[in-house]
Backbone atoms as SQL, in Angstrom:
CREATE TABLE atoms (id INTEGER PRIMARY KEY, chain TEXT, resi INTEGER, resn TEXT, atom TEXT, x REAL, y REAL, z REAL);
INSERT INTO atoms VALUES
  (1, 'A', 1, 'UNK', 'N', -3.181, -18.157, -11.556),
  (2, 'A', 1, 'UNK', 'CA', -3.027, -16.857, -12.175),
  (3, 'A', 1, 'UNK', 'C', -3.624, -15.794, -11.262),
  (4, 'A', 2, 'UNK', 'N', -2.890, -14.718, -11.055),
  (5, 'A', 2, 'UNK', 'CA', -3.339, -13.630, -10.176),
  (6, 'A', 2, 'UNK', 'C', -4.320, -12.726, -10.899),
  (7, 'A', 3, 'UNK', 'N', -5.266, -12.201, -10.122),
  (8, 'A', 3, 'UNK', 'CA', -6.191, -11.214, -10.682),
  (9, 'A', 3, 'UNK', 'C', -5.539, -9.832, -10.598),
  (10, 'A', 4, 'UNK', 'N', -6.135, -8.852, -11.247),
  (11, 'A', 4, 'UNK', 'CA', -5.634, -7.486, -11.164),
  (12, 'A', 4, 'UNK', 'C', -5.631, -6.986, -9.727),
  (13, 'A', 5, 'UNK', 'N', -6.667, -7.364, -8.944),
  (14, 'A', 5, 'UNK', 'CA', -6.729, -6.936, -7.536),
  (15, 'A', 5, 'UNK', 'C', -5.568, -7.515, -6.751),
  (16, 'A', 6, 'UNK', 'N', -5.223, -8.782, -7.006),
  (17, 'A', 6, 'UNK', 'CA', -4.102, -9.404, -6.316),
  (18, 'A', 6, 'UNK', 'C', -2.790, -8.754, -6.730),
  (19, 'A', 7, 'UNK', 'N', -2.630, -8.471, -7.998),
  (20, 'A', 7, 'UNK', 'CA', -1.421, -7.789, -8.473),
  (21, 'A', 7, 'UNK', 'C', -1.286, -6.417, -7.832),
  (22, 'A', 8, 'UNK', 'N', -2.392, -5.704, -7.735),
  (23, 'A', 8, 'UNK', 'CA', -2.375, -4.363, -7.150),
  (24, 'A', 8, 'UNK', 'C', -2.026, -4.439, -5.676),
  (25, 'A', 9, 'UNK', 'N', -2.648, -5.349, -4.936),
  (26, 'A', 9, 'UNK', 'CA', -2.347, -5.445, -3.502),
  (27, 'A', 9, 'UNK', 'C', -0.919, -5.896, -3.279),
  (28, 'A', 10, 'UNK', 'N', -0.402, -6.770, -4.135),
  (29, 'A', 10, 'UNK', 'CA', 1.002, -7.195, -4.014),
  (30, 'A', 10, 'UNK', 'C', 1.950, -6.032, -4.281),
  (31, 'A', 11, 'UNK', 'N', 1.605, -5.205, -5.262),
  (32, 'A', 11, 'UNK', 'CA', 2.435, -4.050, -5.587),
  (33, 'A', 11, 'UNK', 'C', 2.436, -3.015, -4.470),
  (34, 'A', 12, 'UNK', 'N', 1.270, -2.776, -3.904),
  (35, 'A', 12, 'UNK', 'CA', 1.166, -1.819, -2.794),
  (36, 'A', 12, 'UNK', 'C', 1.926, -2.354, -1.601),
  (37, 'A', 13, 'UNK', 'N', 1.775, -3.635, -1.321),
  (38, 'A', 13, 'UNK', 'CA', 2.463, -4.273, -0.218),
  (39, 'A', 13, 'UNK', 'C', 3.965, -4.126, -0.337),
  (40, 'A', 14, 'UNK', 'N', 4.488, -4.459, -1.515),
  (41, 'A', 14, 'UNK', 'CA', 5.926, -4.386, -1.744),
  (42, 'A', 14, 'UNK', 'C', 6.440, -2.948, -1.622),
  (43, 'A', 15, 'UNK', 'N', 5.702, -2.003, -2.191),
  (44, 'A', 15, 'UNK', 'CA', 6.133, -0.602, -2.142),
  (45, 'A', 15, 'UNK', 'C', 6.133, -0.073, -0.726),
  (46, 'A', 16, 'UNK', 'N', 5.087, -0.396, 0.037),
  (47, 'A', 16, 'UNK', 'CA', 5.035, 0.087, 1.401),
  (48, 'A', 16, 'UNK', 'C', 6.167, -0.495, 2.246),
  (49, 'A', 17, 'UNK', 'N', 6.440, -1.785, 2.068),
  (50, 'A', 17, 'UNK', 'CA', 7.556, -2.415, 2.799),
  (51, 'A', 17, 'UNK', 'C', 8.870, -1.738, 2.441),
  (52, 'A', 18, 'UNK', 'N', 9.058, -1.462, 1.144),
  (53, 'A', 18, 'UNK', 'CA', 10.289, -0.806, 0.675),
  (54, 'A', 18, 'UNK', 'C', 10.430, 0.577, 1.275),
  (55, 'A', 19, 'UNK', 'N', 9.372, 1.366, 1.241),
  (56, 'A', 19, 'UNK', 'CA', 9.422, 2.730, 1.775),
  (57, 'A', 19, 'UNK', 'C', 9.668, 2.720, 3.272),
  (58, 'A', 20, 'UNK', 'N', 9.012, 1.815, 3.971),
  (59, 'A', 20, 'UNK', 'CA', 9.194, 1.722, 5.429),
  (60, 'A', 20, 'UNK', 'C', 10.625, 1.324, 5.775),
  (61, 'A', 21, 'UNK', 'N', 11.171, 0.362, 5.038),
  (62, 'A', 21, 'UNK', 'CA', 12.542, -0.093, 5.294),
  (63, 'A', 21, 'UNK', 'C', 13.550, 1.024, 5.017),
  (64, 'A', 22, 'UNK', 'N', 13.364, 1.744, 3.914),
  (65, 'A', 22, 'UNK', 'CA', 14.263, 2.852, 3.587),
  (66, 'A', 22, 'UNK', 'C', 14.229, 3.937, 4.654),
  (67, 'A', 23, 'UNK', 'N', 13.057, 4.116, 5.261),
  (68, 'A', 23, 'UNK', 'CA', 12.909, 5.140, 6.303),
  (69, 'A', 23, 'UNK', 'C', 13.390, 4.618, 7.666),
  (70, 'A', 24, 'UNK', 'N', 13.702, 3.327, 7.734),
  (71, 'A', 24, 'UNK', 'CA', 14.173, 2.749, 8.985),
  (72, 'A', 24, 'UNK', 'C', 13.110, 2.674, 10.060),
  (73, 'A', 25, 'UNK', 'N', 11.853, 2.486, 9.637),
  (74, 'A', 25, 'UNK', 'CA', 10.730, 2.438, 10.572),
  (75, 'A', 25, 'UNK', 'C', 10.266, 1.017, 10.809),
  (76, 'A', 26, 'UNK', 'N', 9.840, 0.728, 12.017),
  (77, 'A', 26, 'UNK', 'CA', 9.158, -0.528, 12.296),
  (78, 'A', 26, 'UNK', 'C', 7.706, -0.353, 11.876),
  (79, 'A', 27, 'UNK', 'N', 6.978, -1.454, 11.829),
  (80, 'A', 27, 'UNK', 'CA', 5.554, -1.360, 11.528),
  (81, 'A', 27, 'UNK', 'C', 4.846, -0.512, 12.582),
  (82, 'A', 28, 'UNK', 'N', 5.243, -0.692, 13.834),
  (83, 'A', 28, 'UNK', 'CA', 4.636, 0.074, 14.920),
  (84, 'A', 28, 'UNK', 'C', 4.874, 1.569, 14.751),
  (85, 'A', 29, 'UNK', 'N', 6.109, 1.943, 14.402),
  (86, 'A', 29, 'UNK', 'CA', 6.436, 3.360, 14.207),
  (87, 'A', 29, 'UNK', 'C', 5.670, 3.943, 13.028),
  (88, 'A', 30, 'UNK', 'N', 5.570, 3.173, 11.952),
  (89, 'A', 30, 'UNK', 'CA', 4.833, 3.637, 10.779),
  (90, 'A', 30, 'UNK', 'C', 3.374, 3.865, 11.125),
  (91, 'A', 31, 'UNK', 'N', 2.789, 2.929, 11.842),
  (92, 'A', 31, 'UNK', 'CA', 1.377, 3.075, 12.235),
  (93, 'A', 31, 'UNK', 'C', 1.179, 4.335, 13.070),
  (94, 'A', 32, 'UNK', 'N', 2.035, 4.530, 14.042),
  (95, 'A', 32, 'UNK', 'CA', 1.902, 5.694, 14.930),
  (96, 'A', 32, 'UNK', 'C', 2.084, 7.003, 14.157),
  (97, 'A', 33, 'UNK', 'N', 3.120, 7.081, 13.332),
  (98, 'A', 33, 'UNK', 'CA', 3.401, 8.322, 12.599),
  (99, 'A', 33, 'UNK', 'C', 2.345, 8.665, 11.567),
  (100, 'A', 34, 'UNK', 'N', 1.750, 7.626, 10.967),
  (101, 'A', 34, 'UNK', 'CA', 0.748, 7.891, 9.926),
  (102, 'A', 34, 'UNK', 'C', -0.670, 7.978, 10.464),
  (103, 'A', 35, 'UNK', 'N', -0.851, 7.606, 11.726),
  (104, 'A', 35, 'UNK', 'CA', -2.174, 7.735, 12.340),
  (105, 'A', 35, 'UNK', 'C', -3.136, 6.606, 12.043),
  (106, 'A', 36, 'UNK', 'N', -2.601, 5.439, 11.693),
  (107, 'A', 36, 'UNK', 'CA', -3.453, 4.268, 11.484),
  (108, 'A', 36, 'UNK', 'C', -3.058, 3.204, 12.500),
  (109, 'A', 37, 'UNK', 'N', -3.838, 2.155, 12.570),
  (110, 'A', 37, 'UNK', 'CA', -3.544, 1.093, 13.500),
  (111, 'A', 37, 'UNK', 'C', -2.456, 0.156, 12.996),
  (112, 'A', 38, 'UNK', 'N', -1.782, -0.482, 13.929),
  (113, 'A', 38, 'UNK', 'CA', -0.748, -1.459, 13.588),
  (114, 'A', 38, 'UNK', 'C', -1.327, -2.599, 12.758),
  (115, 'A', 39, 'UNK', 'N', -2.506, -3.046, 13.116),
  (116, 'A', 39, 'UNK', 'CA', -3.145, -4.120, 12.361),
  (117, 'A', 39, 'UNK', 'C', -3.306, -3.746, 10.894),
  (118, 'A', 40, 'UNK', 'N', -3.697, -2.509, 10.637),
  (119, 'A', 40, 'UNK', 'CA', -3.870, -2.049, 9.251),
  (120, 'A', 40, 'UNK', 'C', -2.549, -2.120, 8.496),
  (121, 'A', 41, 'UNK', 'N', -1.471, -1.637, 9.091),
  (122, 'A', 41, 'UNK', 'CA', -0.161, -1.679, 8.440),
  (123, 'A', 41, 'UNK', 'C', 0.219, -3.120, 8.132),
  (124, 'A', 42, 'UNK', 'N', 0.032, -3.998, 9.094),
  (125, 'A', 42, 'UNK', 'CA', 0.371, -5.417, 8.894),
  (126, 'A', 42, 'UNK', 'C', -0.448, -6.019, 7.754),
  (127, 'A', 43, 'UNK', 'N', -1.740, -5.726, 7.727),
  (128, 'A', 43, 'UNK', 'CA', -2.594, -6.277, 6.675),
  (129, 'A', 43, 'UNK', 'C', -2.182, -5.782, 5.303),
  (130, 'A', 44, 'UNK', 'N', -1.872, -4.516, 5.177),
  (131, 'A', 44, 'UNK', 'CA', -1.438, -3.978, 3.884),
  (132, 'A', 44, 'UNK', 'C', -0.127, -4.640, 3.463),
  (133, 'A', 45, 'UNK', 'N', 0.825, -4.733, 4.381),
  (134, 'A', 45, 'UNK', 'CA', 2.113, -5.329, 4.051),
  (135, 'A', 45, 'UNK', 'C', 2.003, -6.820, 3.747),
  (136, 'A', 46, 'UNK', 'N', 0.964, -7.469, 4.237),
  (137, 'A', 46, 'UNK', 'CA', 0.751, -8.881, 3.930),
  (138, 'A', 46, 'UNK', 'C', -0.049, -9.076, 2.649),
  (139, 'A', 47, 'UNK', 'N', -0.429, -7.978, 2.011),
  (140, 'A', 47, 'UNK', 'CA', -1.104, -8.047, 0.725),
  (141, 'A', 47, 'UNK', 'C', -2.594, -8.268, 0.774),
  (142, 'A', 48, 'UNK', 'N', -3.226, -7.900, 1.892),
  (143, 'A', 48, 'UNK', 'CA', -4.685, -8.053, 1.982),
  (144, 'A', 48, 'UNK', 'C', -5.337, -7.315, 0.824),
  (145, 'A', 49, 'UNK', 'N', -6.226, -8.003, 0.131),
  (146, 'A', 49, 'UNK', 'CA', -6.824, -7.455, -1.089),
  (147, 'A', 49, 'UNK', 'C', -7.884, -6.392, -0.830),
  (148, 'A', 50, 'UNK', 'N', -8.465, -6.385, 0.349),
  (149, 'A', 50, 'UNK', 'CA', -9.534, -5.425, 0.642),
  (150, 'A', 50, 'UNK', 'C', -9.119, -4.518, 1.792),
  (151, 'A', 51, 'UNK', 'N', -8.605, -3.367, 1.440),
  (152, 'A', 51, 'UNK', 'CA', -8.225, -2.360, 2.433),
  (153, 'A', 51, 'UNK', 'C', -8.812, -1.010, 1.996),
  (154, 'A', 52, 'UNK', 'N', -8.948, -0.113, 2.938),
  (155, 'A', 52, 'UNK', 'CA', -9.507, 1.206, 2.640),
  (156, 'A', 52, 'UNK', 'C', -8.458, 2.073, 1.938),
  (157, 'A', 53, 'UNK', 'N', -8.819, 2.565, 0.766),
  (158, 'A', 53, 'UNK', 'CA', -7.905, 3.381, -0.033),
  (159, 'A', 53, 'UNK', 'C', -7.537, 4.662, 0.699),
  (160, 'A', 54, 'UNK', 'N', -8.495, 5.268, 1.414),
  (161, 'A', 54, 'UNK', 'CA', -8.173, 6.504, 2.121),
  (162, 'A', 54, 'UNK', 'C', -7.103, 6.260, 3.189),
  (163, 'A', 55, 'UNK', 'N', -7.163, 5.109, 3.838),
  (164, 'A', 55, 'UNK', 'CA', -6.166, 4.808, 4.857),
  (165, 'A', 55, 'UNK', 'C', -4.807, 4.461, 4.229),
  (166, 'A', 56, 'UNK', 'N', -4.840, 3.780, 3.080),
  (167, 'A', 56, 'UNK', 'CA', -3.582, 3.503, 2.371),
  (168, 'A', 56, 'UNK', 'C', -2.936, 4.820, 1.979),
  (169, 'A', 57, 'UNK', 'N', -3.732, 5.754, 1.460),
  (170, 'A', 57, 'UNK', 'CA', -3.201, 7.072, 1.099),
  (171, 'A', 57, 'UNK', 'C', -2.697, 7.826, 2.318),
  (172, 'A', 58, 'UNK', 'N', -3.331, 7.650, 3.442),
  (173, 'A', 58, 'UNK', 'CA', -2.878, 8.289, 4.681),
  (174, 'A', 58, 'UNK', 'C', -1.471, 7.795, 5.040),
  (175, 'A', 59, 'UNK', 'N', -1.230, 6.506, 4.890),
  (176, 'A', 59, 'UNK', 'CA', 0.097, 5.944, 5.178),
  (177, 'A', 59, 'UNK', 'C', 1.105, 6.391, 4.116),
  (178, 'A', 60, 'UNK', 'N', 0.732, 6.280, 2.850),
  (179, 'A', 60, 'UNK', 'CA', 1.645, 6.642, 1.762),
  (180, 'A', 60, 'UNK', 'C', 2.017, 8.129, 1.796),
  (181, 'A', 61, 'UNK', 'N', 1.115, 8.976, 2.275),
  (182, 'A', 61, 'UNK', 'CA', 1.369, 10.419, 2.328),
  (183, 'A', 61, 'UNK', 'C', 2.596, 10.729, 3.192),
  (184, 'A', 62, 'UNK', 'N', 2.866, 9.889, 4.163),
  (185, 'A', 62, 'UNK', 'CA', 4.046, 10.069, 5.008),
  (186, 'A', 62, 'UNK', 'C', 5.319, 10.062, 4.168),
  (187, 'A', 63, 'UNK', 'N', 5.292, 9.353, 3.035),
  (188, 'A', 63, 'UNK', 'CA', 6.455, 9.236, 2.164),
  (189, 'A', 63, 'UNK', 'C', 6.329, 10.079, 0.887),
  (190, 'A', 64, 'UNK', 'N', 5.242, 10.849, 0.786),
  (191, 'A', 64, 'UNK', 'CA', 5.038, 11.683, -0.407),
  (192, 'A', 64, 'UNK', 'C', 4.424, 10.940, -1.587),
  (193, 'A', 65, 'UNK', 'N', 3.696, 9.865, -1.315),
  (194, 'A', 65, 'UNK', 'CA', 3.049, 9.070, -2.360),
  (195, 'A', 65, 'UNK', 'C', 1.540, 9.076, -2.161),
  (196, 'A', 66, 'UNK', 'N', 0.807, 8.637, -3.206),
  (197, 'A', 66, 'UNK', 'CA', -0.634, 8.421, -3.116),
  (198, 'A', 66, 'UNK', 'C', -1.068, 7.441, -4.183),
  (199, 'A', 67, 'UNK', 'N', -2.223, 6.855, -3.980),
  (200, 'A', 67, 'UNK', 'CA', -2.817, 5.983, -4.998),
  (201, 'A', 67, 'UNK', 'C', -3.741, 6.803, -5.867),
  (202, 'A', 68, 'UNK', 'N', -3.850, 6.418, -7.117),
  (203, 'A', 68, 'UNK', 'CA', -4.819, 7.066, -7.998),
  (204, 'A', 68, 'UNK', 'C', -5.245, 6.084, -9.073),
  (205, 'A', 69, 'UNK', 'N', -6.390, 6.315, -9.649),
  (206, 'A', 69, 'UNK', 'CA', -6.903, 5.467, -10.713),
  (207, 'A', 69, 'UNK', 'C', -6.282, 5.887, -12.039),
  (208, 'A', 70, 'UNK', 'N', -5.817, 4.907, -12.785),
  (209, 'A', 70, 'UNK', 'CA', -5.276, 5.171, -14.121),
  (210, 'A', 70, 'UNK', 'C', -5.912, 4.177, -15.097),
  (211, 'A', 71, 'UNK', 'N', -6.063, 4.595, -16.311),
  (212, 'A', 71, 'UNK', 'CA', -6.667, 3.748, -17.330),
  (213, 'A', 71, 'UNK', 'C', -5.703, 2.639, -17.723),
  (214, 'A', 72, 'UNK', 'N', -6.241, 1.414, -17.822),
  (215, 'A', 72, 'UNK', 'CA', -5.450, 0.282, -18.291),
  (216, 'A', 72, 'UNK', 'C', -5.060, 0.501, -19.751),
  (217, 'A', 73, 'UNK', 'N', -3.987, -0.103, -20.143),
  (218, 'A', 73, 'UNK', 'CA', -3.585, -0.050, -21.548),
  (219, 'A', 73, 'UNK', 'C', -4.638, -0.791, -22.375),
  (220, 'A', 74, 'UNK', 'N', -4.985, -0.188, -23.473),
  (221, 'A', 74, 'UNK', 'CA', -5.953, -0.860, -24.342),
  (222, 'A', 74, 'UNK', 'C', -5.198, -1.736, -25.316),
  (223, 'A', 75, 'UNK', 'N', -5.763, -2.899, -25.579),
  (224, 'A', 75, 'UNK', 'CA', -5.155, -3.812, -26.538),
  (225, 'A', 75, 'UNK', 'C', -5.871, -3.705, -27.867),
  (226, 'A', 76, 'UNK', 'N', -5.129, -3.904, -28.919),
  (227, 'A', 76, 'UNK', 'CA', -5.741, -3.882, -30.248),
  (228, 'A', 76, 'UNK', 'C', -5.831, -5.306, -30.755),
  (229, 'A', 77, 'UNK', 'N', -6.966, -5.657, -31.332),
  (230, 'A', 77, 'UNK', 'CA', -7.141, -7.047, -31.827),
  (231, 'A', 77, 'UNK', 'C', -6.269, -7.391, -32.997);
């Protein structure tokens, strides 16, 4: 069973891959255009659970996206 952190990293990974593919960019091009290292792009796309949020936002900003904290849905007993 995946944890919330794993679900989040998988979701970020999938979205970044999708955005990069739609833009027709290689990982190298994305890294250069967003100002982060190639290793960082690869790690995010591979679903690394511990990455710097500011750097993820730096990459996502290239596509007009950002990460933000939202409250989980509350369950009623």
